[in-house]
C-alpha positions as CSV (number, residue, x, y, z in Angstrom):
1,P,39.9,168.4,0.9
2,P,41.5,166.2,3.4
3,R,39.7,163.4,4.6
4,F,39.3,162.4,8.1
5,C,42.3,160.5,9.1
6,D,43.5,160.2,5.7
7,D,47.3,160.3,4.9
8,S,47.5,164.1,5.5
9,F,46.2,163.7,8.9
10,L,47.5,166.4,11.3
11,L,50.1,166.9,8.2
12,S,49.3,170.5,7.2
13,C,51.8,171.3,4.7
14,D,53.8,169.2,2.1
15,R,57.1,169.3,3.5
16,A,55.6,168.2,7.1
17,A,53.5,165.2,5.0
18,D,57.2,164.3,3.5
19,L,59.2,164.4,6.6
20,Y,56.5,161.8,8.2
21,H,55.8,159.4,5.3
22,R,59.6,159.3,4.2
23,V,61.5,159.2,7.9
24,A,58.9,159.1,11.3
25,S,56.9,156.7,9.8
26,R,59.5,153.9,9.3
27,Q,61.0,154.4,12.9
28,P,60.6,151.6,15.6
29,I,59.0,152.8,18.9
30,V,61.1,153.3,22.2
31,D,58.1,152.9,24.6
32,F,60.0,153.5,27.7
33,H,57.1,154.2,30.3
34,C,54.0,152.3,30.0
35,H,51.9,150.2,32.1
36,L,51.7,147.0,30.2
37,S,51.2,143.6,32.3
38,P,54.2,141.8,31.6
39,R,52.2,139.2,32.3
40,D,50.3,139.4,29.5
41,I,53.2,139.7,27.3
42,A,55.2,136.4,29.1
43,E,52.1,134.6,28.0
44,D,51.4,136.0,24.4
45,R,47.8,137.1,25.8
46,Q,45.4,136.3,22.7
47,F,42.6,138.7,23.3
48,D,39.1,136.8,23.2
49,T,36.9,139.8,22.7
50,L,37.4,143.6,21.1
51,H,36.7,144.9,24.7
52,A,39.4,142.7,26.6
53,A,42.0,144.0,24.1
54,W,40.6,147.7,23.7
55,L,38.5,148.8,26.9
56,E,39.3,146.2,29.7
57,G,41.7,148.5,31.3
58,D,41.7,152.1,29.7
59,H,40.6,154.7,31.9
60,Y,40.6,157.3,29.7
61,K,37.7,155.4,27.5
62,W,36.1,154.8,31.1
63,R,36.2,158.3,32.1
64,A,34.5,159.7,29.1
65,L,31.9,156.8,29.1
66,R,30.8,158.2,33.0
67,A,30.5,161.9,31.5
68,D,28.3,160.5,28.7
69,G,25.9,159.5,31.5
70,V,26.9,155.4,31.1
71,P,26.0,153.4,34.3
72,E,29.3,151.9,36.3
73,D,27.7,148.5,35.3
74,L,28.2,149.4,31.9
75,V,32.1,150.5,32.4
76,T,33.8,148.4,35.0
77,G,30.9,146.8,36.0
78,S,29.0,142.9,35.4
79,A,28.0,143.7,31.9
80,T,29.0,141.6,29.3
81,P,32.1,142.7,27.0
82,W,29.5,143.1,24.0
83,E,27.6,145.5,26.1
84,K,30.2,147.3,27.3
85,F,31.4,147.7,23.6
86,Q,28.4,149.0,22.6
87,A,28.3,151.6,25.1
88,W,31.4,152.7,24.1
89,A,30.4,152.8,20.7
90,R,27.4,155.1,21.3
91,T,29.7,157.1,22.9
92,V,32.4,157.6,20.5
93,P,29.9,160.2,18.6
94,H,30.0,162.5,21.6
95,T,33.7,162.6,21.8
96,L,34.2,165.1,18.8
97,R,37.0,167.0,19.7
98,N,38.1,165.5,22.4
99,P,41.8,163.1,21.5
100,L,39.8,160.0,22.3
101,F,37.6,160.4,18.9
102,H,41.3,160.4,17.2
103,W,42.7,157.5,19.5
104,T,40.0,155.6,18.5
105,H,39.5,155.7,15.1
106,L,43.4,155.5,14.3
107,E,43.9,152.1,16.8
108,L,41.0,150.8,15.0
109,R,42.7,151.3,11.3
110,R,45.9,150.7,12.3
111,H,45.6,147.3,13.9
112,F,42.4,145.9,12.5
113,G,42.2,148.0,8.7
114,I,38.6,149.0,10.0
115,E,38.1,152.6,8.5
116,E,34.1,152.8,9.3
117,L,33.4,155.4,11.9
118,L,32.4,153.8,15.1
119,E,28.9,154.4,16.2
120,E,26.0,152.2,17.2
121,S,24.6,151.5,14.0
122,T,28.2,150.3,12.5
123,A,29.1,148.3,16.4
124,E,28.2,145.1,15.4
125,A,29.8,144.6,12.2
126,I,32.9,146.2,13.5
127,W,32.8,144.2,16.7
128,R,32.4,140.8,14.8
129,E,35.7,141.6,12.5
130,A,37.8,143.0,15.2
131,N,37.0,139.6,17.2
132,R,37.4,137.6,13.9
133,Q,40.8,139.1,13.5
134,L,41.9,138.4,17.2
135,A,40.9,135.1,16.7
136,T,43.3,134.1,14.4
137,G,45.7,135.1,17.0
138,R,48.0,137.5,14.8
139,L,47.3,140.3,17.1
140,S,48.2,138.7,20.3
141,A,50.2,140.9,23.2
142,R,53.7,140.1,21.6
143,G,51.8,140.0,17.7
144,I,51.2,143.4,18.2
145,L,54.0,144.8,19.4
146,A,55.5,143.2,16.3
147,L,53.0,144.7,14.0
148,M,53.1,148.5,15.6
149,K,57.3,148.2,15.6
150,V,57.7,148.1,19.2
151,E,61.8,147.8,19.7
152,A,61.7,148.1,23.8
153,V,59.2,148.7,26.3
154,G,59.8,149.9,29.9
155,T,56.7,148.5,32.2
156,T,56.1,150.0,35.3
157,D,56.6,147.3,38.6
158,D,56.4,147.4,42.4
159,P,59.3,146.7,44.1
160,A,57.6,143.9,45.8
161,D,56.8,142.3,42.2
162,P,59.3,138.8,42.4
163,L,59.6,139.7,38.8
164,V,59.1,136.1,37.2
165,W,56.7,137.2,34.5
166,H,60.1,139.4,33.1
167,D,61.9,136.3,34.1
168,A,59.9,134.5,31.5
169,I,60.1,137.1,28.9
170,R,63.5,137.2,29.2
171,R,63.6,133.3,28.4
172,A,61.0,133.5,25.5
173,G,63.4,135.5,23.8
174,I,61.1,137.7,22.2
175,A,62.3,140.5,19.2
176,T,61.0,143.4,21.8
177,R,63.2,144.3,24.4
178,V,61.2,144.1,27.6
179,V,62.4,145.8,30.6
180,P,61.0,146.5,34.3
181,T,60.9,150.0,35.9
182,F,60.9,150.6,39.4
183,R,58.2,151.9,41.1
184,P,58.5,152.5,44.8
185,D,55.2,155.1,45.5
186,A,53.8,152.4,47.6
187,A,56.1,152.4,49.8
188,A,55.2,156.1,50.5
189,K,51.5,155.3,51.8
190,V,52.5,156.4,55.4
191,G,48.9,158.1,55.4
192,H,47.1,154.6,55.2
193,P,48.7,151.9,57.5
194,D,47.1,149.2,56.5
195,R,48.0,149.4,53.1
196,L,51.0,150.3,53.9
197,T,51.6,147.1,56.1
198,A,50.4,144.7,53.4
199,W,52.8,146.0,50.7
200,V,55.2,145.7,53.4
201,R,54.6,142.1,53.9
202,R,54.7,141.3,50.3
203,L,58.0,143.3,50.2
204,S,59.1,140.9,53.1
205,E,58.4,137.7,51.4
206,T,59.5,138.7,48.5
207,V,63.3,139.4,49.8
208,G,63.4,136.9,52.3
209,A,63.7,139.6,55.3
210,G,61.6,141.6,57.2
211,A,61.2,145.2,55.7
212,D,58.8,146.6,58.5
213,T,61.9,148.6,60.4
214,F,63.2,151.9,59.0
215,T,66.8,149.6,58.6
216,G,65.0,146.9,56.8
217,L,62.7,149.1,54.5
218,I,66.2,150.2,53.2
219,A,67.7,147.4,52.8
220,A,65.0,145.6,51.2
221,L,64.3,148.7,48.5
222,Q,68.9,148.4,47.5
223,R,68.3,144.6,47.4
224,R,65.1,145.2,45.0
225,H,67.3,147.6,43.0
226,A,70.2,145.3,42.3
227,D,67.5,142.7,41.4
228,F,65.7,144.7,38.7
229,A,69.3,145.8,38.0
230,A,69.9,142.2,36.8
231,A,66.6,142.2,35.2
232,G,67.7,145.0,32.8
233,C,66.0,147.4,34.6
234,R,67.2,151.3,33.9
235,A,65.1,153.7,35.2
236,S,63.0,154.1,38.4
237,D,59.4,156.0,38.3
238,H,57.8,158.1,41.2
239,G,54.5,159.7,41.0
240,V,53.9,162.4,43.5
241,E,51.5,165.1,43.8
242,S,54.9,167.6,44.9
243,L,58.0,167.7,46.4
244,V,59.1,169.3,50.0
245,D,60.8,172.2,50.0
246,E,63.3,171.1,53.0
247,E,65.6,168.5,53.3
248,V,63.6,165.6,54.6
249,T,66.7,164.1,56.8
250,D,66.6,160.0,57.9
251,Q,65.5,160.8,61.1
252,T,62.3,162.4,60.0
253,A,61.7,159.5,57.4
254,R,62.2,157.3,60.6
255,R,59.8,158.7,62.6
256,I,56.8,158.9,60.2
257,W,57.8,155.3,59.0
258,E,57.3,153.6,62.7
259,R,54.7,155.7,63.4
260,A,52.6,154.2,59.8
261,I,54.0,150.7,60.8
262,G,52.5,150.7,64.2
263,G,49.2,152.3,63.0
264,T,49.2,156.1,63.2
265,P,48.5,157.5,59.6
266,A,50.7,160.1,58.7
267,D,49.1,163.9,58.4
268,A,49.4,164.9,54.5
269,A,52.8,167.3,55.5
270,D,54.3,164.5,56.7
271,A,53.2,162.0,53.8
272,A,54.8,164.6,51.5
273,R,58.1,164.4,53.7
274,F,58.2,160.9,53.7
275,A,57.6,160.8,49.7
276,T,60.3,163.4,49.1
277,W,63.2,161.4,51.4
278,L,62.1,158.2,49.1
279,V,62.7,160.2,46.0
280,G,65.7,161.1,46.8
281,L,66.8,157.8,48.4
282,V,66.3,156.0,45.0
283,A,67.6,159.0,42.8
284,R,70.9,158.5,44.7
285,L,70.6,154.9,43.9
286,N,69.5,155.7,40.0
287,S,72.9,157.9,40.3
288,D,74.9,154.6,41.7
289,A,73.5,152.4,39.0
290,G,73.5,154.9,35.5
291,W,69.7,154.6,35.7
292,V,67.4,157.5,34.7
293,T,64.9,159.0,37.3
294,Q,61.4,159.6,36.0
295,L,59.5,162.0,38.2
296,H,55.7,162.5,37.5
297,L,54.5,165.6,39.2
298,G,51.3,167.3,40.3
299,P,47.9,164.8,40.0
300,F,45.3,165.2,42.6
301,R,44.7,161.4,43.3
302,D,40.8,159.7,44.1
303,P,39.3,163.4,44.9
304,N,36.0,161.6,44.7
305,P,35.6,159.9,47.8
306,L,32.8,157.8,46.6
307,L,34.0,156.3,43.3
308,A,37.4,155.5,45.1
309,A,36.0,153.3,47.8
310,R,33.3,151.9,45.1
311,L,36.1,151.3,42.3
312,G,39.6,151.7,44.0
313,G,42.6,153.6,42.3
314,D,43.5,154.1,38.5
315,A,39.7,154.1,37.3
316,G,39.6,157.4,35.5
317,C,38.9,159.5,38.6
318,D,42.4,161.4,39.1
319,T,42.6,164.6,38.3
320,I,44.7,167.9,38.0
321,G,46.5,169.0,41.0
322,D,47.4,172.9,41.6
323,A,50.2,172.4,44.1
324,R,53.0,174.4,43.9
325,Q,56.2,172.8,42.0
326,G,58.8,174.7,41.6
327,P,60.6,175.1,45.4
328,G,60.6,171.4,46.1
329,L,61.9,170.4,42.8
330,V,64.3,173.1,42.7
331,R,65.5,172.1,46.0
332,L,65.6,167.8,45.3
333,L,67.6,168.6,42.3
334,G,70.1,171.2,44.0
335,T,70.5,168.5,46.6
336,L,71.6,166.0,44.7
337,A,73.9,167.9,42.2
338,R,75.4,169.3,45.2
339,D,76.0,165.9,46.9
340,D,77.0,164.6,43.0
341,R,74.4,162.6,42.7
342,L,72.0,163.9,40.0
343,G,71.9,161.7,37.3
344,R,69.6,161.6,34.3
345,T,66.5,162.9,35.1
346,I,62.6,163.3,33.0
347,L,60.4,165.7,34.7
348,Y,56.7,165.5,33.7
349,N,54.0,168.0,34.8
350,I,50.0,167.6,34.8
351,N,49.2,171.1,35.0
352,P,49.9,173.4,32.0
353,A,50.7,176.0,34.1
354,D,53.5,174.6,35.1
355,N,54.7,174.1,31.4
356,A,57.4,177.5,31.4
357,L,58.8,176.3,34.5
358,F,59.4,172.4,33.7
359,S,60.9,173.5,30.1
360,A,62.8,176.1,31.8
361,L,64.5,174.4,34.7
362,P,66.3,171.1,33.1
363,G,68.5,174.5,32.1
364,S,69.6,174.9,34.9
365,F,70.8,171.2,35.9
366,Q,72.7,170.4,32.8
367,D,76.1,169.4,33.1
368,G,77.6,168.6,29.8
369,A,78.0,164.8,30.6
370,I,75.6,163.6,28.2
371,P,73.2,165.5,25.7
372,G,69.8,166.1,27.5
373,K,70.7,165.0,30.8
374,I,67.6,166.3,32.2
375,Q,64.9,166.2,30.4
376,W,60.9,167.6,30.3
377,G,59.2,164.9,29.3
378,S,56.5,164.5,26.6
379,A,52.9,166.1,28.0
380,W,51.5,163.4,29.9
381,W,48.2,162.5,30.8
382,F,45.4,165.0,30.8
383,L,47.8,167.2,28.5
384,D,48.2,164.2,26.2
385,Q,47.0,165.1,23.1
386,E,47.5,167.5,19.8
387,R,47.2,170.5,21.9
388,G,49.3,169.8,24.6
389,M,51.5,168.1,22.5
390,R,52.4,171.3,20.4
391,E,52.7,173.6,23.5
392,Q,55.2,171.5,25.2
393,M,57.2,171.1,21.9
394,N,57.1,174.5,21.0
395,M,58.0,175.6,24.4
396,L,60.9,172.8,24.4
397,S,62.0,174.4,21.6
398,D,61.8,177.7,23.4
399,F,64.1,177.0,26.2
400,G,66.1,174.3,25.2
401,L,67.2,171.9,23.2
402,L,64.3,169.9,20.6
403,S,66.4,168.2,18.9
404,R,67.6,166.1,22.3
405,F,63.9,165.4,23.5
406,V,63.2,161.7,24.3
407,G,59.9,161.8,22.9
408,M,56.8,160.1,23.4
409,V,55.5,157.5,25.5
410,T,52.3,155.8,25.6
411,D,51.7,155.7,29.5
412,S,49.3,153.2,28.5
413,R,47.6,150.1,29.8
414,S,46.5,149.1,26.5
415,F,48.4,147.0,24.1
416,L,46.4,149.1,21.1
417,S,47.3,152.4,22.3
418,Y,50.4,152.2,20.0
419,P,48.8,155.0,17.6
420,R,49.8,157.2,19.9
421,H,53.1,157.2,18.9
422,E,51.9,158.0,15.6
423,Y,49.5,160.8,17.0
424,F,53.2,162.3,18.2
425,R,55.2,162.1,15.3
426,R,52.8,163.6,12.8
427,I,52.2,166.6,15.1
428,L,56.5,166.8,15.2
429,C,56.5,166.7,11.8
430,D,53.9,169.2,11.2
431,L,55.4,171.7,13.4
432,V,59.3,171.5,11.8
433,G,57.8,170.9,8.2
434,S,55.2,174.1,8.6
435,D,58.7,176.1,10.1
436,V,60.4,175.0,6.9
437,E,57.5,176.2,4.9
438,T,57.1,179.7,6.6
439,G,60.8,180.5,6.4
440,R,61.2,179.7,9.9
441,L,63.8,176.6,9.2
442,P,66.3,176.6,6.7
443,D,65.2,173.4,4.1
444,R,68.4,171.3,5.3
445,G,67.3,167.4,4.7
446,D,70.0,166.0,6.3
447,W,69.4,168.4,9.8
448,L,65.6,167.8,9.4
449,D,65.8,164.1,9.2
450,H,68.1,163.6,11.6
451,L,65.9,166.0,14.3
452,V,62.7,163.8,13.3
453,M,64.6,160.1,13.5
454,A,66.1,161.5,17.3
455,V,62.9,162.5,18.7
456,C,60.8,159.7,17.1
457,C,63.2,157.1,19.1
458,G,66.9,157.7,18.6
459,N,67.4,160.0,21.2
460,A,65.4,157.5,23.7
461,R,67.5,154.5,22.6
462,A,70.6,156.2,23.6
463,Y,69.4,158.2,26.7
464,F,67.9,154.6,28.2
465,R,70.9,152.6,26.3
466,F,68.4,150.2,24.9
């Protein structure tokens, strides 16, 4: 019988196992969307403990710890790294059937060769062995990228960031291609004038010109877009709760901006209008530059005001939103298509209720320019688990072309998260291999091998021009 995390993990038949071990497992990783620190890569950070490498920025684990009744001091607070790791070890047995249980043990196995199950009784031995290996320098930031065969990385970067760490990475000439991604969401914080003005000061310092006026903002974003392009950037990324179903003019955006800069917070409706206008502005710049536009749609940000005040953003407190996505998204894509400015675009939904919409909509905007020009992105965030991946690839197969899918991203802040690509690849091979063994697909090795290689990395490499 199968054993936990053995060679047949998630592979239910011989053909699936063959496709995974012979084809998928040998492909490099193209991680075109993540939140790794460019500074850590530039400095080839040496992680002093397993906590630093594994728990320091992983909000998935933080969320599970809180759900397990662990006090915040042992999650993001002042407890020692060992105490925080102990807390995680005690929680792991309570994550059975959560994807964290699989990811935790894949990460220990693939990076450290540790096959013991993590729990309180094994915590000290695992902590010592992992720390011993980290101390050798083999599992530095760049070492992990090399070990996991990461061919390319797209980080997530603010336009106000001067990109000095990306410059340092290029000068270092490392084997993994690391490029920035243009993430202008801070410009849309018109509901929070204090945050907005602080960000505008940073942006103004970076470009060497005032960005507080509406025309100054546009000029600064255009300047930084060009600077990012010179640094190798080939995509923007936008996180939006939902797009509005109206054409937001420059005049409307100017009114909202000037009021916010003047200290008057925008209400929710105007904030959504400005965010929609900003996406449209950058999507047009992207079309001219040949970039990809990535739209991550649907999360409720910081629904718990107490935790938000204590911990700030990106601390594992966001959740799935239920805003209506179709009308605003259709209007944006339609307007860009009408103006001949709809470039390569990837759509990500966070609510599984939107799966059918997001899988079918790209087909209405394909124009034959390139294969899979408009994409439904991989199962994102809360959907980034076995059921979510299977449902996403099955529905994509029903409404589009799985063979043109750009595949998996880690979307992670942890360097140890790359086994998630293995997880995805095993599920992909199980879907395809099972269809062969049940007679739903012909056993054409050349077709099957090509599909698996393309979805693992080939499509992403071509789409992002790595």
